[in-house]
Backbone bond lengths (Angstrom), bond angles and torsions (degrees), N, CA, C in turn:
res aa  C-N    CA-C-N  psi(-1)  N-CA   C-N-CA  omega(-1)  CA-C   N-CA-C  phi
1 M - - - 1.498 - - 1.339 111.35 -
2 T 1.419 119.76 123.16 1.467 122.80 169.42 1.536 109.62 -99.29
3 F 1.263 116.68 147.07 1.404 124.62 -174.62 1.642 110.88 -82.23
4 D 1.320 110.84 130.35 1.533 118.45 171.67 1.465 106.08 -158.03
5 R 1.340 111.62 149.20 1.483 119.36 178.15 1.517 117.90 -94.73
6 S 1.350 113.86 23.52 1.438 117.32 170.67 1.507 116.22 -67.14
7 I 1.302 121.63 151.65 1.505 117.20 -179.19 1.388 112.22 -67.03
8 K 1.340 113.30 139.30 1.582 119.98 -173.02 1.578 101.37 -130.03
9 I 1.382 116.69 133.25 1.414 123.79 175.06 1.458 107.30 -104.79
10 A 1.347 116.00 122.87 1.483 119.69 -174.88 1.652 107.48 -122.85
11 P 1.387 113.19 87.45 1.471 111.54 179.01 1.476 113.74 -59.04
12 S 1.347 114.93 144.70 1.444 120.04 173.69 1.502 108.95 -92.44
13 I 1.304 116.17 132.34 1.443 122.21 -175.33 1.613 110.40 -84.71
14 L 1.395 108.29 2.18 1.473 114.23 170.49 1.489 110.65 -60.53
15 S 1.291 116.97 -26.15 1.476 121.60 -179.15 1.516 114.73 -99.28
16 A 1.404 113.13 2.28 1.481 115.95 -179.57 1.576 109.37 -86.04
17 D 1.364 115.04 169.15 1.452 120.54 172.05 1.527 109.75 -69.94
18 F 1.343 115.44 110.01 1.488 120.22 176.25 1.416 115.52 -56.11
19 A 1.335 117.66 -29.54 1.459 120.01 -176.73 1.604 110.93 -80.81
20 D 1.258 119.66 -1.94 1.400 120.25 -176.29 1.665 108.20 -147.87
21 L 1.335 114.31 46.18 1.516 118.80 -172.50 1.492 109.88 -63.83
22 G 1.343 122.44 -37.75 1.377 120.76 -173.96 1.600 108.60 -63.98
23 R 1.351 117.36 -51.51 1.518 117.75 176.06 1.442 111.01 -61.39
24 E 1.369 120.16 -40.11 1.383 120.87 -176.57 1.643 107.56 -54.34
25 I 1.306 114.38 -49.22 1.453 123.47 -171.60 1.593 106.32 -61.66
26 R 1.396 114.73 -49.77 1.432 118.56 -179.01 1.448 110.79 -60.06
27 A 1.371 115.83 -33.65 1.533 120.57 -179.00 1.516 109.90 -62.82
28 I 1.370 113.69 -53.00 1.465 118.77 -175.34 1.419 112.27 -64.57
29 E 1.329 120.17 -35.30 1.436 119.53 177.75 1.617 112.95 -71.69
30 A 1.304 115.01 -36.21 1.381 118.73 171.82 1.544 117.27 -62.59
31 Q 1.369 110.18 -26.01 1.510 117.63 -177.19 1.537 107.20 -96.13
32 G 1.248 122.56 8.62 1.462 124.73 170.21 1.406 120.81 106.84
33 A 1.393 118.13 12.37 1.542 120.30 168.45 1.550 111.74 -59.76
34 D 1.290 112.87 139.93 1.598 118.34 178.67 1.473 106.75 -95.39
35 W 1.378 121.61 -36.93 1.434 121.50 177.03 1.500 107.36 -131.05
36 V 1.327 117.58 170.58 1.453 125.05 171.62 1.486 110.40 -118.72
37 H 1.249 121.87 119.01 1.368 127.27 -177.21 1.522 115.83 -98.66
38 V 1.343 112.62 123.56 1.476 115.92 -172.41 1.518 106.54 -118.22
39 D 1.412 116.06 118.55 1.408 121.54 -178.07 1.449 113.43 -94.84
40 V 1.250 125.35 105.32 1.379 134.25 179.55 1.596 114.29 -90.78
41 M 1.374 114.08 108.57 1.432 116.97 -175.70 1.511 110.67 -123.31
42 D 1.312 119.08 146.77 1.463 124.15 -169.76 1.577 114.36 -114.25
43 G 1.272 118.64 2.11 1.492 119.27 179.84 1.487 113.12 72.88
44 H 1.338 116.77 5.19 1.454 123.30 -176.28 1.531 109.53 -124.40
45 F 1.292 113.93 -65.14 1.417 117.08 176.44 1.629 113.26 -60.56
46 V 1.342 110.79 -41.27 1.402 120.31 170.71 1.555 115.88 -129.03
47 P 1.291 122.35 152.29 1.457 123.02 -171.33 1.454 114.53 -75.04
48 N 1.408 123.80 52.13 1.395 123.74 -179.14 1.572 103.93 -159.36
49 L 1.307 114.73 164.02 1.438 124.11 178.92 1.514 112.22 -132.06
50 T 1.356 122.38 116.35 1.339 121.66 -172.73 1.628 109.30 -119.88
51 F 1.356 114.37 -106.85 1.408 120.18 -167.81 1.513 112.00 -113.96
52 G 1.319 114.69 149.43 1.534 121.80 174.82 1.391 108.85 -112.02
53 P 1.426 121.99 -179.65 1.328 126.97 174.19 1.500 125.11 -45.08
54 P 1.470 111.06 -39.79 1.483 113.78 177.49 1.496 114.54 -66.01
55 V 1.338 118.08 -35.40 1.400 117.92 177.44 1.503 114.11 -72.21
56 V 1.382 118.86 -34.53 1.486 122.84 174.85 1.449 107.53 -66.86
57 K 1.314 125.76 -38.35 1.391 126.80 177.91 1.617 109.64 -65.05
58 A 1.317 117.10 -38.14 1.424 123.65 -177.60 1.560 110.55 -69.32
59 I 1.291 118.26 -29.12 1.485 115.55 -172.87 1.582 103.10 -98.63
60 R 1.332 122.91 -12.92 1.451 121.01 -175.04 1.443 111.58 -52.95
61 P 1.453 122.88 -44.66 1.443 120.47 -176.05 1.618 112.48 -64.32
62 H 1.224 119.51 -14.11 1.465 123.95 178.06 1.486 114.17 -90.18
63 I 1.289 119.50 -5.24 1.480 126.11 -177.44 1.498 105.69 -105.82
64 T 1.391 111.62 119.73 1.471 118.17 174.29 1.445 118.62 -107.32
65 T 1.411 111.56 -7.21 1.482 118.20 -178.96 1.532 106.95 -101.75
66 V 1.278 121.27 -111.51 1.517 125.69 -172.68 1.541 107.21 -124.05
67 M 1.337 117.93 121.38 1.481 116.27 169.80 1.563 111.21 -93.20
68 D 1.327 108.32 109.77 1.399 124.87 179.95 1.531 113.35 -90.62
69 V 1.311 121.48 99.77 1.453 119.16 -177.95 1.447 115.74 -102.92
70 H 1.295 116.02 126.17 1.428 118.99 -174.71 1.583 104.50 -113.09
71 L 1.418 113.50 110.99 1.395 119.99 -178.53 1.576 111.09 -89.96
72 M 1.268 113.27 114.79 1.450 121.49 172.51 1.427 110.74 -113.60
73 I 1.418 112.72 66.26 1.417 124.40 -174.33 1.578 109.39 -136.43
74 A 1.327 117.04 153.44 1.415 120.07 -178.07 1.601 102.91 -147.94
75 P 1.279 114.93 131.30 1.390 130.78 -10.09 1.425 111.44 -70.48
76 V 1.411 118.68 146.92 1.437 125.00 -176.25 1.522 112.78 -95.29
77 D 1.241 119.08 -32.88 1.446 119.05 -170.09 1.562 111.65 -57.35
78 P 1.309 121.58 -42.11 1.475 120.02 -178.74 1.402 118.08 -59.86
79 Y 1.417 117.89 -15.43 1.481 122.27 -174.35 1.535 114.76 -107.61
80 I 1.287 115.17 -5.35 1.527 119.66 -177.81 1.599 108.61 -54.18
81 E 1.335 115.36 -52.37 1.451 112.85 -170.45 1.616 111.42 -67.36
82 A 1.356 112.31 -31.62 1.524 116.72 175.39 1.413 109.63 -61.51
83 F 1.245 124.06 -53.03 1.481 122.34 179.28 1.400 115.23 -65.80
84 A 1.278 122.18 -31.88 1.535 123.85 174.86 1.573 107.12 -65.73
85 A 1.364 116.74 -44.68 1.414 123.32 -176.00 1.582 107.03 -66.60
86 A 1.347 115.50 -27.10 1.509 117.72 179.60 1.495 110.96 -80.90
87 G 1.258 120.68 -9.55 1.468 121.02 168.10 1.526 111.49 116.22
88 A 1.226 122.58 15.28 1.470 120.00 170.93 1.486 117.45 -57.66
89 D 1.228 123.44 135.33 1.398 126.28 168.49 1.523 113.59 -85.53
90 I 1.282 117.37 -47.29 1.425 123.76 175.94 1.608 106.24 -116.47
91 I 1.374 114.11 143.26 1.538 114.86 175.22 1.531 98.49 -132.60
92 S 1.370 113.35 122.07 1.469 120.81 179.57 1.550 108.03 -108.32
93 V 1.330 116.43 134.91 1.563 117.79 179.82 1.539 107.21 -130.54
94 H 1.325 112.51 162.29 1.452 119.19 177.36 1.588 110.03 -97.67
95 P 1.338 115.70 141.61 1.362 117.56 -179.81 1.477 113.09 -60.81
96 E 1.318 122.48 -26.80 1.429 124.91 -178.04 1.551 111.99 -75.55
97 A 1.349 118.81 -14.10 1.392 124.09 -171.31 1.577 115.09 -81.04
98 G 1.316 116.90 0.58 1.402 120.82 173.50 1.542 114.99 -167.61
99 P 1.291 122.42 163.57 1.403 123.32 -169.55 1.508 116.90 -76.44
100 H 1.409 111.72 -16.82 1.509 113.00 -177.14 1.565 110.38 -141.05
101 I 1.451 113.09 86.08 1.354 114.66 -167.87 1.593 113.67 -68.94
102 H 1.266 114.61 -28.41 1.506 121.71 172.78 1.539 108.51 -53.85
103 R 1.263 120.35 -48.62 1.447 124.76 -177.98 1.569 108.72 -71.88
104 T 1.279 116.52 -34.32 1.471 115.07 177.09 1.499 110.33 -64.88
105 L 1.360 117.76 -46.12 1.535 117.44 178.47 1.469 111.88 -59.93
106 Q 1.324 116.97 -38.59 1.527 123.48 -179.63 1.638 105.87 -60.99
107 A 1.292 118.28 -43.38 1.434 122.52 179.91 1.536 113.40 -65.16
108 I 1.301 116.23 -34.91 1.445 122.43 178.11 1.583 109.43 -63.18
109 R 1.267 110.33 -48.98 1.528 114.70 179.22 1.549 111.00 -68.66
110 A 1.249 114.49 -38.61 1.552 115.92 175.46 1.513 111.70 -60.19
111 A 1.398 119.56 -27.94 1.452 118.42 -178.06 1.563 108.09 -86.72
112 G 1.322 118.12 4.43 1.517 119.80 173.45 1.470 114.70 93.31
113 C 1.359 119.39 11.68 1.387 122.59 178.95 1.543 113.62 -109.17
114 K 1.298 114.59 151.39 1.540 114.92 165.65 1.564 112.64 -63.33
115 A 1.341 114.30 147.31 1.477 118.38 -171.14 1.587 107.29 -107.69
116 G 1.277 113.92 134.06 1.468 120.95 178.34 1.544 110.12 -123.06
117 L 1.315 114.38 146.12 1.448 121.14 173.26 1.449 110.95 -118.65
118 A 1.399 120.74 119.34 1.489 126.79 -174.42 1.561 108.24 -103.10
119 I 1.377 111.75 124.42 1.456 117.48 -177.21 1.543 108.86 -112.92
120 N 1.342 112.23 125.32 1.484 123.43 179.95 1.475 111.66 -66.93
121 P 1.340 122.63 156.22 1.431 122.94 178.46 1.534 112.52 -57.32
122 G 1.329 121.20 -34.55 1.468 123.28 178.17 1.527 114.61 -83.46
123 T 1.280 117.41 1.96 1.527 121.67 -171.79 1.540 104.23 -104.71
124 G 1.277 117.66 125.91 1.456 121.32 175.57 1.481 116.11 -85.32
125 L 1.281 118.59 178.73 1.410 122.40 -175.60 1.542 114.86 -93.44
126 D 1.325 115.31 -0.80 1.462 121.14 173.50 1.519 112.97 -59.49
127 G 1.280 116.78 124.01 1.426 122.67 176.86 1.553 115.58 99.75
128 I 1.330 113.65 -8.07 1.573 116.74 178.13 1.441 111.87 -84.35
129 D 1.368 119.65 -11.57 1.506 124.49 177.25 1.505 111.00 -47.35
130 Y 1.302 112.49 -45.59 1.527 118.64 -175.93 1.554 115.54 -80.85
131 L 1.273 114.73 -0.35 1.378 120.91 179.61 1.594 116.64 -108.38
132 L 1.332 115.19 -16.08 1.523 121.94 -176.19 1.379 109.76 -55.90
133 D 1.256 124.35 -37.45 1.563 123.80 -170.64 1.607 105.58 -77.35
134 L 1.300 118.62 -7.07 1.458 119.98 -179.66 1.525 111.78 -108.10
135 V 1.327 120.32 0.75 1.434 119.47 -173.32 1.560 106.07 -119.87
136 D 1.328 114.11 152.49 1.446 123.04 173.85 1.583 112.58 -106.52
137 L 1.372 113.71 -13.56 1.399 120.55 -179.07 1.491 111.87 -154.52
138 V 1.310 118.13 141.28 1.354 124.68 169.01 1.582 113.70 -116.10
139 C 1.199 117.85 120.54 1.563 122.39 -170.66 1.654 99.88 -102.38
140 V 1.277 112.00 114.33 1.473 117.21 170.98 1.543 110.60 -94.96
141 M 1.265 110.54 115.74 1.497 115.08 179.87 1.532 113.70 -77.71
142 T 1.378 117.70 123.74 1.391 120.45 -174.73 1.571 107.50 -110.40
143 V 1.350 115.35 15.14 1.465 122.45 160.49 1.555 102.60 -142.59
144 N 1.309 109.93 165.48 1.520 116.73 172.89 1.544 108.36 -68.67
145 P 1.322 119.14 129.70 1.461 117.36 -179.03 1.504 114.23 -66.02
146 G 1.438 112.90 145.27 1.398 114.14 174.96 1.538 111.41 141.96
147 F 1.349 116.68 -29.22 1.451 119.48 -176.35 1.460 111.07 -145.62
148 G 1.314 121.46 148.65 1.411 122.05 173.34 1.560 107.10 -87.91
149 G 1.393 111.84 168.88 1.427 119.55 175.01 1.535 118.28 79.71
150 Q 1.475 117.90 9.60 1.396 117.90 179.53 1.451 112.51 -78.73
151 K 1.454 114.71 169.89 1.434 119.96 176.70 1.514 111.60 -80.34
152 F 1.293 118.10 146.17 1.442 130.23 175.53 1.537 113.31 -61.69
153 I 1.337 114.38 126.59 1.514 115.49 178.97 1.516 105.72 -97.80
154 H 1.345 111.17 114.03 1.525 120.34 -175.96 1.471 113.41 -71.51
155 S 1.252 121.05 -13.87 1.480 122.59 178.20 1.522 113.72 -67.03
156 Q 1.322 113.93 -15.02 1.424 119.61 -174.08 1.552 112.12 -81.57
157 I 1.360 115.13 -14.00 1.450 118.14 -179.43 1.481 116.31 -56.62
158 G 1.409 109.22 -45.39 1.451 116.62 176.59 1.527 114.40 -65.74
159 K 1.357 115.57 -32.20 1.529 116.33 172.04 1.441 113.81 -61.34
160 V 1.356 115.02 -39.89 1.545 116.71 -179.34 1.569 112.23 -64.83
161 R 1.315 113.15 -41.94 1.568 120.63 175.20 1.513 106.97 -55.05
162 Q 1.323 118.75 -52.61 1.431 121.78 -177.34 1.536 110.13 -61.02
163 L 1.309 113.37 -44.19 1.522 116.25 179.32 1.513 111.97 -61.84
164 R 1.247 121.44 -37.16 1.423 127.86 -176.49 1.493 105.83 -63.77
165 D 1.346 119.94 -42.72 1.469 123.51 -179.62 1.448 108.01 -68.86
166 M 1.305 122.94 -33.47 1.427 124.72 -176.10 1.504 108.53 -73.38
167 I 1.299 118.68 -36.43 1.481 124.85 177.74 1.500 114.43 -61.26
168 G 1.361 110.39 -44.35 1.543 114.69 -174.66 1.476 111.90 59.23
169 D 1.383 115.78 -130.72 1.431 113.86 -174.67 1.598 113.87 -98.97
170 R 1.301 113.90 11.43 1.517 119.94 176.77 1.538 105.82 -57.57
171 P 1.375 116.71 144.79 1.502 119.29 178.62 1.544 107.39 -85.25
172 I 1.332 113.68 79.51 1.501 120.03 178.07 1.529 109.58 -132.36
173 H 1.297 111.07 126.97 1.496 122.43 -179.48 1.571 107.45 -73.90
174 I 1.364 114.73 142.33 1.433 122.89 171.50 1.538 105.58 -109.04
175 E 1.334 116.74 108.37 1.398 124.61 179.29 1.545 112.64 -98.44
176 I 1.286 120.43 138.69 1.474 124.24 172.75 1.499 107.81 -112.40
177 D 1.380 112.44 136.69 1.458 116.66 -174.75 1.546 101.87 -136.34
178 G 1.429 112.08 108.27 1.487 114.68 165.95 1.540 111.04 130.07
179 G 1.338 114.34 118.60 1.463 116.40 177.66 1.441 117.74 72.16
180 I 1.358 118.74 19.02 1.420 121.34 176.65 1.526 115.21 -76.59
181 T 1.334 108.63 127.50 1.557 114.01 -177.18 1.564 102.64 -143.13
182 P 1.341 119.54 172.39 1.492 115.59 167.38 1.471 120.27 -56.58
183 E 1.285 112.78 -18.90 1.409 119.50 176.08 1.510 118.74 -77.20
184 T 1.413 111.09 -42.72 1.489 117.06 179.31 1.511 115.67 -90.55
185 A 1.385 112.88 -26.24 1.476 112.86 -178.91 1.507 117.34 -53.92
186 P 1.280 123.54 -43.74 1.435 124.85 174.12 1.450 115.95 -57.57
187 L 1.334 115.18 -35.59 1.574 117.58 171.12 1.525 115.52 -53.95
188 M 1.363 113.60 -44.85 1.443 120.40 -179.23 1.477 114.41 -73.81
189 T 1.280 120.46 -46.60 1.419 124.51 172.79 1.447 117.42 -54.48
190 A 1.308 117.19 -41.57 1.435 124.92 176.98 1.474 112.55 -68.11
191 A 1.390 115.89 -20.75 1.475 122.46 179.62 1.539 110.92 -87.47
192 G 1.385 114.32 -17.34 1.442 119.91 -174.14 1.412 124.50 126.15
193 A 1.353 115.46 0.32 1.493 117.80 179.82 1.502 110.64 -82.96
194 D 1.384 111.09 156.36 1.453 114.09 175.39 1.489 115.43 -137.33
195 V 1.420 115.63 0.96 1.549 119.64 174.25 1.540 104.71 -126.96
196 L 1.404 112.21 120.09 1.546 114.98 -179.78 1.448 107.21 -114.76
197 V 1.415 113.85 123.17 1.410 123.10 176.46 1.600 108.05 -87.64
198 A 1.286 121.10 127.19 1.437 123.88 178.64 1.606 109.95 -139.63
199 G 1.358 111.14 128.00 1.462 114.39 177.10 1.438 114.29 -104.51
200 S 1.379 117.53 -77.71 1.420 119.35 -176.60 1.465 111.07 -62.58
201 A 1.298 120.81 -32.07 1.429 128.06 -171.58 1.547 108.24 -70.21
202 V 1.300 116.94 -25.67 1.554 121.65 176.93 1.520 109.35 -90.24
203 F 1.317 117.70 -41.51 1.529 120.30 -172.20 1.409 113.92 -87.42
204 K 1.402 123.06 -13.83 1.468 119.73 178.37 1.553 114.76 -57.90
205 G 1.251 115.44 134.26 1.483 124.44 166.45 1.464 106.73 83.16
206 G 1.331 123.42 6.27 1.458 117.51 178.68 1.532 108.09 -128.08
207 S 1.408 110.89 -177.60 1.457 119.51 179.77 1.479 105.16 -166.71
208 V 1.345 116.32 169.71 1.418 120.16 177.81 1.523 112.76 -60.15
209 A 1.264 114.39 -28.95 1.403 119.93 -179.65 1.520 115.79 -78.37
210 D 1.384 113.82 -23.48 1.427 124.44 176.05 1.580 109.82 -144.09
211 P 1.390 112.35 76.86 1.532 119.55 -176.51 1.520 116.28 -80.70
212 A 1.327 113.78 3.27 1.520 112.48 -177.89 1.441 114.77 -65.12
213 P 1.369 120.56 -32.34 1.511 121.83 173.22 1.480 111.48 -57.58
214 Y 1.365 119.81 -34.87 1.440 122.25 179.69 1.479 110.23 -55.77
215 G 1.317 115.99 -51.50 1.433 123.94 178.43 1.613 112.56 -60.32
216 E 1.248 113.33 -45.64 1.524 116.35 176.65 1.522 109.11 -57.11
217 N 1.196 113.71 -46.00 1.592 119.14 -175.22 1.542 108.36 -65.21
218 I 1.377 117.39 -50.11 1.515 120.72 174.83 1.479 111.66 -53.90
219 R 1.330 119.21 -46.89 1.459 120.02 -174.19 1.521 109.46 -71.78
220 A 1.332 120.70 -29.38 1.510 121.19 174.95 1.432 110.45 -65.85
221 I 1.436 119.79 -43.67 1.396 119.00 -178.71 1.537 113.95 -72.08
222 R 1.263 115.00 -34.66 1.600 120.63 174.23 1.513 111.32 -63.52
223 T 1.272 116.46 -49.22 1.392 123.16 -179.92 1.556 115.45 -56.08
224 A 1.246 110.85 -44.24 1.506 121.39 177.04 1.454 111.38 -68.16
225 A 1.398 116.09 -42.99 1.361 121.21 -179.17 1.492 112.29 -65.68
226 E 1.303 120.12 -45.40 1.427 125.13 -172.98 1.646 109.86 -74.42
227 A 1.417 114.39 -23.05 1.475 115.62 177.23 1.538 112.64 -67.37
228 A 1.350 115.00 -22.21 1.502 118.12 -177.46 1.472 111.93 -84.56
229 L 1.348 120.74 -6.13 1.437 122.76 -178.96 1.494 113.58 -73.23
């Protein structure tokens, strides 16, 4: 992965057809997805249960772009090596998911992955100053983690502006996860974001049999996001 601040659309396969993930992934990439976002939930840290390392390993051969793995699990440290071995390019973790987030980020990088820090809507930016030199991405949650299809939380726009100022010229992506649509995307790119995770807004209206709507949805989000720059 080379760093650049161009707008990237990262469809979340949480909204894909779980019975046909391989073809769903190939379809969204063919329709213009820049990254593939994989939401890992444990039913403990968040109120839902999704994928483990075996599923991530199974879908890895279908991904030709970037596998962006968001771990919503606690404890997180024991599973970093497994997700790295499964093929994650980026592993993002929440500071609340372990006692020593600095060490967790070090472990992600030591496993050969890019390190991401995920910030919940109710979590402030205090304390991340000393972590920025260890991260490649900060994911700002614009919904509460755990379910797809939630409404965008507008109070996070100011957080993204503050984060962008804190990052300065460091090569760190700002990712937005939750409620991204053609209406909310430009609010976040204007504030400084460059990676937009979208689930239902990408997959609505399409299928592996008819993936054209995926492309239409991705282009609509991208066009709106880029217009705000």
